[in-house]
PyMOL commands that place a pseudoatom at each C-alpha (Angstrom):
pseudoatom trace, name=CA, resn=MET, resi=1, chain=A, elem=C, hetatm=0, pos=[-50.114, -31.654, -42.756]
pseudoatom trace, name=CA, resn=ARG, resi=2, chain=A, elem=C, hetatm=0, pos=[-50.082, -31.129, -39.189]
pseudoatom trace, name=CA, resn=ALA, resi=3, chain=A, elem=C, hetatm=0, pos=[-49.899, -27.366, -37.818]
pseudoatom trace, name=CA, resn=ARG, resi=4, chain=A, elem=C, hetatm=0, pos=[-46.608, -27.493, -35.715]
pseudoatom trace, name=CA, resn=GLN, resi=5, chain=A, elem=C, hetatm=0, pos=[-47.270, -26.021, -32.284]
pseudoatom trace, name=CA, resn=GLY, resi=6, chain=A, elem=C, hetatm=0, pos=[-44.405, -23.238, -30.991]
pseudoatom trace, name=CA, resn=ARG, resi=7, chain=A, elem=C, hetatm=0, pos=[-42.610, -24.238, -27.838]
pseudoatom trace, name=CA, resn=GLY, resi=8, chain=A, elem=C, hetatm=0, pos=[-40.444, -21.485, -27.979]
pseudoatom trace, name=CA, resn=TYR, resi=9, chain=A, elem=C, hetatm=0, pos=[-40.590, -18.030, -26.568]
pseudoatom trace, name=CA, resn=SER, resi=10, chain=A, elem=C, hetatm=0, pos=[-42.304, -14.870, -28.098]
pseudoatom trace, name=CA, resn=LEU, resi=11, chain=A, elem=C, hetatm=0, pos=[-40.010, -11.982, -29.296]
pseudoatom trace, name=CA, resn=ILE, resi=12, chain=A, elem=C, hetatm=0, pos=[-41.868, -9.608, -26.242]
pseudoatom trace, name=CA, resn=GLU, resi=13, chain=A, elem=C, hetatm=0, pos=[-40.830, -12.399, -23.435]
pseudoatom trace, name=CA, resn=MET, resi=14, chain=A, elem=C, hetatm=0, pos=[-37.339, -12.465, -24.789]
pseudoatom trace, name=CA, resn=LEU, resi=15, chain=A, elem=C, hetatm=0, pos=[-37.348, -8.481, -24.753]
pseudoatom trace, name=CA, resn=ILE, resi=16, chain=A, elem=C, hetatm=0, pos=[-38.564, -8.896, -21.039]
pseudoatom trace, name=CA, resn=VAL, resi=17, chain=A, elem=C, hetatm=0, pos=[-35.409, -10.827, -19.847]
pseudoatom trace, name=CA, resn=VAL, resi=18, chain=A, elem=C, hetatm=0, pos=[-32.902, -9.172, -21.506]
pseudoatom trace, name=CA, resn=GLY, resi=19, chain=A, elem=C, hetatm=0, pos=[-34.206, -6.065, -20.241]
pseudoatom trace, name=CA, resn=LEU, resi=20, chain=A, elem=C, hetatm=0, pos=[-34.254, -7.966, -16.641]
pseudoatom trace, name=CA, resn=LEU, resi=21, chain=A, elem=C, hetatm=0, pos=[-30.605, -9.084, -17.039]
pseudoatom trace, name=CA, resn=ALA, resi=22, chain=A, elem=C, hetatm=0, pos=[-29.806, -5.338, -18.165]
pseudoatom trace, name=CA, resn=LEU, resi=23, chain=A, elem=C, hetatm=0, pos=[-31.167, -3.915, -14.985]
pseudoatom trace, name=CA, resn=ILE, resi=24, chain=A, elem=C, hetatm=0, pos=[-29.204, -6.530, -12.714]
pseudoatom trace, name=CA, resn=ALA, resi=25, chain=A, elem=C, hetatm=0, pos=[-25.828, -6.040, -14.570]
pseudoatom trace, name=CA, resn=ALA, resi=26, chain=A, elem=C, hetatm=0, pos=[-26.400, -2.458, -13.990]
pseudoatom trace, name=CA, resn=ALA, resi=27, chain=A, elem=C, hetatm=0, pos=[-26.987, -2.619, -10.309]
pseudoatom trace, name=CA, resn=ALA, resi=28, chain=A, elem=C, hetatm=0, pos=[-24.073, -4.929, -10.198]
pseudoatom trace, name=CA, resn=ALA, resi=29, chain=A, elem=C, hetatm=0, pos=[-21.753, -2.458, -11.920]
pseudoatom trace, name=CA, resn=PRO, resi=30, chain=A, elem=C, hetatm=0, pos=[-21.406, 0.102, -9.023]
pseudoatom trace, name=CA, resn=THR, resi=31, chain=A, elem=C, hetatm=0, pos=[-20.249, -2.892, -6.612]
pseudoatom trace, name=CA, resn=PHE, resi=32, chain=A, elem=C, hetatm=0, pos=[-17.695, -3.771, -8.259]
pseudoatom trace, name=CA, resn=GLN, resi=33, chain=A, elem=C, hetatm=0, pos=[-16.328, -0.068, -8.498]
pseudoatom trace, name=CA, resn=LYS, resi=34, chain=A, elem=C, hetatm=0, pos=[-17.298, -0.156, -4.451]
pseudoatom trace, name=CA, resn=THR, resi=35, chain=A, elem=C, hetatm=0, pos=[-14.874, -3.524, -4.040]
pseudoatom trace, name=CA, resn=ASP, resi=36, chain=A, elem=C, hetatm=0, pos=[-12.079, -1.892, -5.735]
pseudoatom trace, name=CA, resn=ASP, resi=37, chain=A, elem=C, hetatm=0, pos=[-12.381, 1.363, -3.497]
pseudoatom trace, name=CA, resn=ALA, resi=38, chain=A, elem=C, hetatm=0, pos=[-12.461, -0.949, -0.223]
pseudoatom trace, name=CA, resn=ALA, resi=39, chain=A, elem=C, hetatm=0, pos=[-9.246, -3.053, -1.654]
pseudoatom trace, name=CA, resn=LEU, resi=40, chain=A, elem=C, hetatm=0, pos=[-7.733, -0.016, -2.299]
pseudoatom trace, name=CA, resn=ASP, resi=41, chain=A, elem=C, hetatm=0, pos=[-8.330, 1.522, 1.186]
pseudoatom trace, name=CA, resn=ARG, resi=42, chain=A, elem=C, hetatm=0, pos=[-7.635, -1.480, 2.893]
pseudoatom trace, name=CA, resn=ALA, resi=43, chain=A, elem=C, hetatm=0, pos=[-3.793, -1.453, 0.960]
pseudoatom trace, name=CA, resn=SER, resi=44, chain=A, elem=C, hetatm=0, pos=[-3.002, 2.118, 1.902]
pseudoatom trace, name=CA, resn=THR, resi=45, chain=A, elem=C, hetatm=0, pos=[-4.143, 1.654, 5.500]
pseudoatom trace, name=CA, resn=GLU, resi=46, chain=A, elem=C, hetatm=0, pos=[-1.730, -1.045, 6.060]
pseudoatom trace, name=CA, resn=VAL, resi=47, chain=A, elem=C, hetatm=0, pos=[1.053, 0.397, 4.304]
pseudoatom trace, name=CA, resn=ALA, resi=48, chain=A, elem=C, hetatm=0, pos=[0.385, 3.435, 6.591]
pseudoatom trace, name=CA, resn=ARG, resi=49, chain=A, elem=C, hetatm=0, pos=[-0.270, 1.495, 9.435]
pseudoatom trace, name=CA, resn=ALA, resi=50, chain=A, elem=C, hetatm=0, pos=[3.489, 0.202, 8.614]
pseudoatom trace, name=CA, resn=LEU, resi=51, chain=A, elem=C, hetatm=0, pos=[4.851, 3.855, 8.032]
pseudoatom trace, name=CA, resn=ARG, resi=52, chain=A, elem=C, hetatm=0, pos=[3.330, 4.610, 11.515]
pseudoatom trace, name=CA, resn=PHE, resi=53, chain=A, elem=C, hetatm=0, pos=[4.739, 1.338, 13.292]
pseudoatom trace, name=CA, resn=ALA, resi=54, chain=A, elem=C, hetatm=0, pos=[8.547, 2.238, 12.222]
pseudoatom trace, name=CA, resn=HIS, resi=55, chain=A, elem=C, hetatm=0, pos=[8.185, 5.666, 13.263]
pseudoatom trace, name=CA, resn=GLY, resi=56, chain=A, elem=C, hetatm=0, pos=[6.992, 4.941, 16.835]
pseudoatom trace, name=CA, resn=GLU, resi=57, chain=A, elem=C, hetatm=0, pos=[8.959, 1.959, 17.448]
pseudoatom trace, name=CA, resn=ALA, resi=58, chain=A, elem=C, hetatm=0, pos=[12.021, 4.638, 16.636]
pseudoatom trace, name=CA, resn=ILE, resi=59, chain=A, elem=C, hetatm=0, pos=[10.320, 7.077, 19.326]
pseudoatom trace, name=CA, resn=ARG, resi=60, chain=A, elem=C, hetatm=0, pos=[10.156, 3.857, 21.455]
pseudoatom trace, name=CA, resn=THR, resi=61, chain=A, elem=C, hetatm=0, pos=[12.631, 2.024, 21.310]
pseudoatom trace, name=CA, resn=GLY, resi=62, chain=A, elem=C, hetatm=0, pos=[15.496, 4.793, 20.838]
pseudoatom trace, name=CA, resn=LEU, resi=63, chain=A, elem=C, hetatm=0, pos=[16.537, 2.690, 18.102]
pseudoatom trace, name=CA, resn=PRO, resi=64, chain=A, elem=C, hetatm=0, pos=[16.152, 3.851, 14.265]
pseudoatom trace, name=CA, resn=HIS, resi=65, chain=A, elem=C, hetatm=0, pos=[13.446, 1.527, 12.364]
pseudoatom trace, name=CA, resn=GLY, resi=66, chain=A, elem=C, hetatm=0, pos=[12.560, 1.931, 9.209]
pseudoatom trace, name=CA, resn=VAL, resi=67, chain=A, elem=C, hetatm=0, pos=[10.329, 0.445, 5.843]
pseudoatom trace, name=CA, resn=ILE, resi=68, chain=A, elem=C, hetatm=0, pos=[11.657, -0.649, 2.755]
pseudoatom trace, name=CA, resn=ALA, resi=69, chain=A, elem=C, hetatm=0, pos=[9.391, -0.988, -0.046]
pseudoatom trace, name=CA, resn=ASP, resi=70, chain=A, elem=C, hetatm=0, pos=[10.313, -2.878, -3.596]
pseudoatom trace, name=CA, resn=GLN, resi=71, chain=A, elem=C, hetatm=0, pos=[8.114, -1.697, -6.082]
pseudoatom trace, name=CA, resn=PRO, resi=72, chain=A, elem=C, hetatm=0, pos=[9.341, -4.503, -9.094]
pseudoatom trace, name=CA, resn=ASN, resi=73, chain=A, elem=C, hetatm=0, pos=[7.866, -6.724, -6.497]
pseudoatom trace, name=CA, resn=GLN, resi=74, chain=A, elem=C, hetatm=0, pos=[5.561, -5.224, -4.381]
pseudoatom trace, name=CA, resn=TRP, resi=75, chain=A, elem=C, hetatm=0, pos=[6.330, -5.895, -1.057]
pseudoatom trace, name=CA, resn=LEU, resi=76, chain=A, elem=C, hetatm=0, pos=[6.887, -3.827, 1.834]
pseudoatom trace, name=CA, resn=LYS, resi=77, chain=A, elem=C, hetatm=0, pos=[9.059, -4.362, 4.731]
pseudoatom trace, name=CA, resn=VAL, resi=78, chain=A, elem=C, hetatm=0, pos=[9.712, -2.751, 8.442]
pseudoatom trace, name=CA, resn=TYR, resi=79, chain=A, elem=C, hetatm=0, pos=[13.387, -3.200, 9.556]
pseudoatom trace, name=CA, resn=ARG, resi=80, chain=A, elem=C, hetatm=0, pos=[15.734, -2.346, 12.528]
pseudoatom trace, name=CA, resn=LEU, resi=81, chain=A, elem=C, hetatm=0, pos=[19.132, -0.384, 11.955]
pseudoatom trace, name=CA, resn=ASP, resi=82, chain=A, elem=C, hetatm=0, pos=[21.504, -1.629, 14.383]
pseudoatom trace, name=CA, resn=ASP, resi=83, chain=A, elem=C, hetatm=0, pos=[23.785, 1.248, 13.874]
pseudoatom trace, name=CA, resn=THR, resi=84, chain=A, elem=C, hetatm=0, pos=[25.978, -0.176, 16.695]
pseudoatom trace, name=CA, resn=VAL, resi=85, chain=A, elem=C, hetatm=0, pos=[28.149, -1.288, 14.352]
pseudoatom trace, name=CA, resn=ASN, resi=86, chain=A, elem=C, hetatm=0, pos=[30.043, -0.394, 11.596]
pseudoatom trace, name=CA, resn=PRO, resi=87, chain=A, elem=C, hetatm=0, pos=[28.511, -0.615, 8.768]
pseudoatom trace, name=CA, resn=PRO, resi=88, chain=A, elem=C, hetatm=0, pos=[25.140, -0.466, 10.182]
pseudoatom trace, name=CA, resn=VAL, resi=89, chain=A, elem=C, hetatm=0, pos=[23.339, -3.439, 10.007]
pseudoatom trace, name=CA, resn=VAL, resi=90, chain=A, elem=C, hetatm=0, pos=[19.488, -3.932, 8.760]
pseudoatom trace, name=CA, resn=HIS, resi=91, chain=A, elem=C, hetatm=0, pos=[17.664, -6.626, 10.727]
pseudoatom trace, name=CA, resn=TYR, resi=92, chain=A, elem=C, hetatm=0, pos=[14.003, -7.827, 9.350]
pseudoatom trace, name=CA, resn=ASP, resi=93, chain=A, elem=C, hetatm=0, pos=[12.981, -9.158, 12.738]
pseudoatom trace, name=CA, resn=VAL, resi=94, chain=A, elem=C, hetatm=0, pos=[10.057, -6.292, 13.412]
pseudoatom trace, name=CA, resn=TYR, resi=95, chain=A, elem=C, hetatm=0, pos=[6.782, -8.231, 14.362]
pseudoatom trace, name=CA, resn=ASP, resi=96, chain=A, elem=C, hetatm=0, pos=[3.409, -7.107, 13.161]
pseudoatom trace, name=CA, resn=PRO, resi=97, chain=A, elem=C, hetatm=0, pos=[1.641, -6.050, 16.866]
pseudoatom trace, name=CA, resn=GLN, resi=98, chain=A, elem=C, hetatm=0, pos=[-1.714, -7.382, 15.467]
pseudoatom trace, name=CA, resn=THR, resi=99, chain=A, elem=C, hetatm=0, pos=[-0.535, -10.737, 13.454]
pseudoatom trace, name=CA, resn=LYS, resi=100, chain=A, elem=C, hetatm=0, pos=[2.329, -11.337, 15.774]
pseudoatom trace, name=CA, resn=GLN, resi=101, chain=A, elem=C, hetatm=0, pos=[4.386, -12.122, 12.171]
pseudoatom trace, name=CA, resn=LEU, resi=102, chain=A, elem=C, hetatm=0, pos=[7.441, -10.602, 10.692]
pseudoatom trace, name=CA, resn=TYR, resi=103, chain=A, elem=C, hetatm=0, pos=[6.280, -6.959, 9.242]
pseudoatom trace, name=CA, resn=ASP, resi=104, chain=A, elem=C, hetatm=0, pos=[6.016, -8.290, 5.573]
pseudoatom trace, name=CA, resn=LEU, resi=105, chain=A, elem=C, hetatm=0, pos=[3.177, -6.785, 3.300]
pseudoatom trace, name=CA, resn=ARG, resi=106, chain=A, elem=C, hetatm=0, pos=[2.827, -8.660, -0.121]
pseudoatom trace, name=CA, resn=PHE, resi=107, chain=A, elem=C, hetatm=0, pos=[0.888, -6.838, -3.241]
pseudoatom trace, name=CA, resn=ASN, resi=108, chain=A, elem=C, hetatm=0, pos=[-1.344, -7.947, -5.734]
pseudoatom trace, name=CA, resn=ALA, resi=109, chain=A, elem=C, hetatm=0, pos=[-1.767, -11.028, -3.351]
pseudoatom trace, name=CA, resn=GLY, resi=110, chain=A, elem=C, hetatm=0, pos=[-4.776, -11.933, -0.675]
pseudoatom trace, name=CA, resn=LEU, resi=111, chain=A, elem=C, hetatm=0, pos=[-6.144, -9.155, 1.354]
pseudoatom trace, name=CA, resn=LEU, resi=112, chain=A, elem=C, hetatm=0, pos=[-3.771, -6.487, -0.636]
pseudoatom trace, name=CA, resn=ASP, resi=113, chain=A, elem=C, hetatm=0, pos=[-5.048, -6.223, -3.740]
pseudoatom trace, name=CA, resn=ALA, resi=114, chain=A, elem=C, hetatm=0, pos=[-3.752, -3.581, -5.069]
pseudoatom trace, name=CA, resn=ALA, resi=115, chain=A, elem=C, hetatm=0, pos=[-0.124, -2.569, -6.483]
pseudoatom trace, name=CA, resn=ILE, resi=116, chain=A, elem=C, hetatm=0, pos=[2.932, -0.310, -5.403]
pseudoatom trace, name=CA, resn=THR, resi=117, chain=A, elem=C, hetatm=0, pos=[2.999, 2.014, -8.679]
pseudoatom trace, name=CA, resn=GLN, resi=118, chain=A, elem=C, hetatm=0, pos=[5.547, 4.810, -7.140]
pseudoatom trace, name=CA, resn=ILE, resi=119, chain=A, elem=C, hetatm=0, pos=[8.282, 4.832, -4.689]
pseudoatom trace, name=CA, resn=TYR, resi=120, chain=A, elem=C, hetatm=0, pos=[9.325, 8.494, -3.675]
pseudoatom trace, name=CA, resn=PHE, resi=121, chain=A, elem=C, hetatm=0, pos=[11.500, 9.641, -1.035]
pseudoatom trace, name=CA, resn=LYS, resi=122, chain=A, elem=C, hetatm=0, pos=[13.981, 12.690, -1.366]
pseudoatom trace, name=CA, resn=PHE, resi=123, chain=A, elem=C, hetatm=0, pos=[16.478, 13.999, 1.167]
pseudoatom trace, name=CA, resn=GLN, resi=124, chain=A, elem=C, hetatm=0, pos=[17.729, 17.236, 1.104]
pseudoatom trace, name=CA, resn=GLY, resi=125, chain=A, elem=C, hetatm=0, pos=[18.445, 17.233, -2.539]
pseudoatom trace, name=CA, resn=PHE, resi=126, chain=A, elem=C, hetatm=0, pos=[18.935, 13.670, -3.300]
pseudoatom trace, name=CA, resn=LEU, resi=127, chain=A, elem=C, hetatm=0, pos=[16.582, 10.988, -4.518]
pseudoatom trace, name=CA, resn=LEU, resi=128, chain=A, elem=C, hetatm=0, pos=[17.382, 8.062, -2.876]
pseudoatom trace, name=CA, resn=PRO, resi=129, chain=A, elem=C, hetatm=0, pos=[17.988, 4.981, -5.851]
pseudoatom trace, name=CA, resn=GLN, resi=130, chain=A, elem=C, hetatm=0, pos=[17.103, 2.541, -2.973]
pseudoatom trace, name=CA, resn=THR, resi=131, chain=A, elem=C, hetatm=0, pos=[13.680, 2.617, -1.539]
pseudoatom trace, name=CA, resn=TYR, resi=132, chain=A, elem=C, hetatm=0, pos=[14.391, 2.800, 2.531]
pseudoatom trace, name=CA, resn=LEU, resi=133, chain=A, elem=C, hetatm=0, pos=[12.875, 5.263, 4.438]
pseudoatom trace, name=CA, resn=GLY, resi=134, chain=A, elem=C, hetatm=0, pos=[14.018, 5.562, 8.291]
pseudoatom trace, name=CA, resn=PHE, resi=135, chain=A, elem=C, hetatm=0, pos=[12.969, 7.130, 11.697]
pseudoatom trace, name=CA, resn=SER, resi=136, chain=A, elem=C, hetatm=0, pos=[16.010, 7.939, 13.437]
pseudoatom trace, name=CA, resn=GLY, resi=137, chain=A, elem=C, hetatm=0, pos=[16.040, 6.314, 17.435]
pseudoatom trace, name=CA, resn=GLY, resi=138, chain=A, elem=C, hetatm=0, pos=[14.386, 8.618, 19.913]
pseudoatom trace, name=CA, resn=THR, resi=139, chain=A, elem=C, hetatm=0, pos=[12.986, 11.165, 17.879]
pseudoatom trace, name=CA, resn=GLY, resi=140, chain=A, elem=C, hetatm=0, pos=[11.487, 9.860, 14.892]
pseudoatom trace, name=CA, resn=VAL, resi=141, chain=A, elem=C, hetatm=0, pos=[12.571, 12.417, 12.488]
pseudoatom trace, name=CA, resn=PRO, resi=142, chain=A, elem=C, hetatm=0, pos=[12.566, 10.760, 9.213]
pseudoatom trace, name=CA, resn=LYS, resi=143, chain=A, elem=C, hetatm=0, pos=[16.334, 10.944, 7.851]
pseudoatom trace, name=CA, resn=TYR, resi=144, chain=A, elem=C, hetatm=0, pos=[19.355, 8.871, 5.439]
pseudoatom trace, name=CA, resn=ASN, resi=145, chain=A, elem=C, hetatm=0, pos=[22.847, 8.567, 6.674]
pseudoatom trace, name=CA, resn=ASP, resi=146, chain=A, elem=C, hetatm=0, pos=[25.093, 9.344, 3.281]
pseudoatom trace, name=CA, resn=SER, resi=147, chain=A, elem=C, hetatm=0, pos=[27.891, 7.348, 4.179]
pseudoatom trace, name=CA, resn=GLY, resi=148, chain=A, elem=C, hetatm=0, pos=[28.360, 9.646, 7.714]
pseudoatom trace, name=CA, resn=THR, resi=149, chain=A, elem=C, hetatm=0, pos=[26.105, 12.619, 6.237]
pseudoatom trace, name=CA, resn=ILE, resi=150, chain=A, elem=C, hetatm=0, pos=[22.714, 13.181, 7.793]
pseudoatom trace, name=CA, resn=ARG, resi=151, chain=A, elem=C, hetatm=0, pos=[19.932, 13.949, 5.248]
pseudoatom trace, name=CA, resn=MET, resi=152, chain=A, elem=C, hetatm=0, pos=[16.695, 14.814, 6.301]
pseudoatom trace, name=CA, resn=LEU, resi=153, chain=A, elem=C, hetatm=0, pos=[13.540, 14.311, 4.007]
pseudoatom trace, name=CA, resn=GLU, resi=154, chain=A, elem=C, hetatm=0, pos=[12.459, 16.623, 2.035]
pseudoatom trace, name=CA, resn=ASN, resi=155, chain=A, elem=C, hetatm=0, pos=[9.302, 14.503, 0.803]
pseudoatom trace, name=CA, resn=GLY, resi=156, chain=A, elem=C, hetatm=0, pos=[8.367, 10.995, 0.668]
pseudoatom trace, name=CA, resn=TYR, resi=157, chain=A, elem=C, hetatm=0, pos=[5.669, 9.090, -0.302]
pseudoatom trace, name=CA, resn=ILE, resi=158, chain=A, elem=C, hetatm=0, pos=[4.216, 5.685, -1.673]
pseudoatom trace, name=CA, resn=ARG, resi=159, chain=A, elem=C, hetatm=0, pos=[1.534, 5.467, -4.341]
pseudoatom trace, name=CA, resn=LEU, resi=160, chain=A, elem=C, hetatm=0, pos=[-0.540, 2.614, -4.691]
pseudoatom trace, name=CA, resn=GLY, resi=161, chain=A, elem=C, hetatm=0, pos=[-2.889, 2.000, -7.542]
pseudoatom trace, name=CA, resn=LEU, resi=162, chain=A, elem=C, hetatm=0, pos=[-6.013, -0.983, -8.308]
pseudoatom trace, name=CA, resn=ASN, resi=163, chain=A, elem=C, hetatm=0, pos=[-8.028, -0.723, -11.586]
pseudoatom trace, name=CA, resn=GLY, resi=164, chain=A, elem=C, hetatm=0, pos=[-7.370, 2.939, -12.649]
pseudoatom trace, name=CA, resn=LEU, resi=165, chain=A, elem=C, hetatm=0, pos=[-7.992, 3.919, -8.748]
pseudoatom trace, name=CA, resn=SER, resi=166, chain=A, elem=C, hetatm=0, pos=[-4.991, 5.306, -6.786]
pseudoatom trace, name=CA, resn=ALA, resi=167, chain=A, elem=C, hetatm=0, pos=[-3.696, 6.435, -3.281]
pseudoatom trace, name=CA, resn=THR, resi=168, chain=A, elem=C, hetatm=0, pos=[-0.726, 8.172, -1.961]
pseudoatom trace, name=CA, resn=ILE, resi=169, chain=A, elem=C, hetatm=0, pos=[0.618, 7.579, 1.248]
pseudoatom trace, name=CA, resn=ALA, resi=170, chain=A, elem=C, hetatm=0, pos=[2.927, 10.758, 2.593]
pseudoatom trace, name=CA, resn=VAL, resi=171, chain=A, elem=C, hetatm=0, pos=[5.571, 11.329, 5.389]
pseudoatom trace, name=CA, resn=SER, resi=172, chain=A, elem=C, hetatm=0, pos=[5.943, 14.685, 6.816]
pseudoatom trace, name=CA, resn=PRO, resi=173, chain=A, elem=C, hetatm=0, pos=[9.335, 15.734, 6.813]
pseudoatom trace, name=CA, resn=MET, resi=174, chain=A, elem=C, hetatm=0, pos=[10.357, 16.506, 10.609]
pseudoatom trace, name=CA, resn=THR, resi=175, chain=A, elem=C, hetatm=0, pos=[7.671, 15.077, 11.865]
pseudoatom trace, name=CA, resn=GLY, resi=176, chain=A, elem=C, hetatm=0, pos=[7.314, 11.589, 10.158]
pseudoatom trace, name=CA, resn=ARG, resi=177, chain=A, elem=C, hetatm=0, pos=[3.517, 12.347, 10.120]
pseudoatom trace, name=CA, resn=VAL, resi=178, chain=A, elem=C, hetatm=0, pos=[2.068, 9.887, 7.544]
pseudoatom trace, name=CA, resn=THR, resi=179, chain=A, elem=C, hetatm=0, pos=[-0.944, 10.745, 5.655]
pseudoatom trace, name=CA, resn=ILE, resi=180, chain=A, elem=C, hetatm=0, pos=[-3.374, 9.063, 2.956]
pseudoatom trace, name=CA, resn=GLN, resi=181, chain=A, elem=C, hetatm=0, pos=[-4.328, 11.115, 0.514]
for i in range(1, 181): cmd.bond("trace and resi %d" % i, "trace and resi %d" % (i + 1))
show_as sticks, trace
zoom trace
């Protein structure tokens, strides 16, 4: 009988390959975390930009502007309010100055991988069931017109999440200042 010649790998060679693969995997893991951080930062920056734009347009044009966010459908739109008619009419005809497209952000898709996890707007003891945040024309003060009763913003934020990470985009009462926390 002839002795079989081994053409396989030795145990030492296998251990070296497995060790190298483990090192590569360990080095790549923080990269995935950084990717999630960057995606969440990108999404929160876009939400803050939309809020700031609506606030700025209300001041610039003298017309009420605002945002509406929809958590179940994962979108946010900037609107213009025509309050010269009764009842006031919401128009979704506001364009993003950078993209020249309607200001309509879609989450969990494309560039905005994060998800809207919470929307909270409280106006003088009144928590809105809908998710509108309006800025008054000329002043940009965040407020809500409740059938003729003007209610000022007490607290408001939109929270985004992605793979266990979260970011909060807050709107300050009276000033309408937008911050990312």
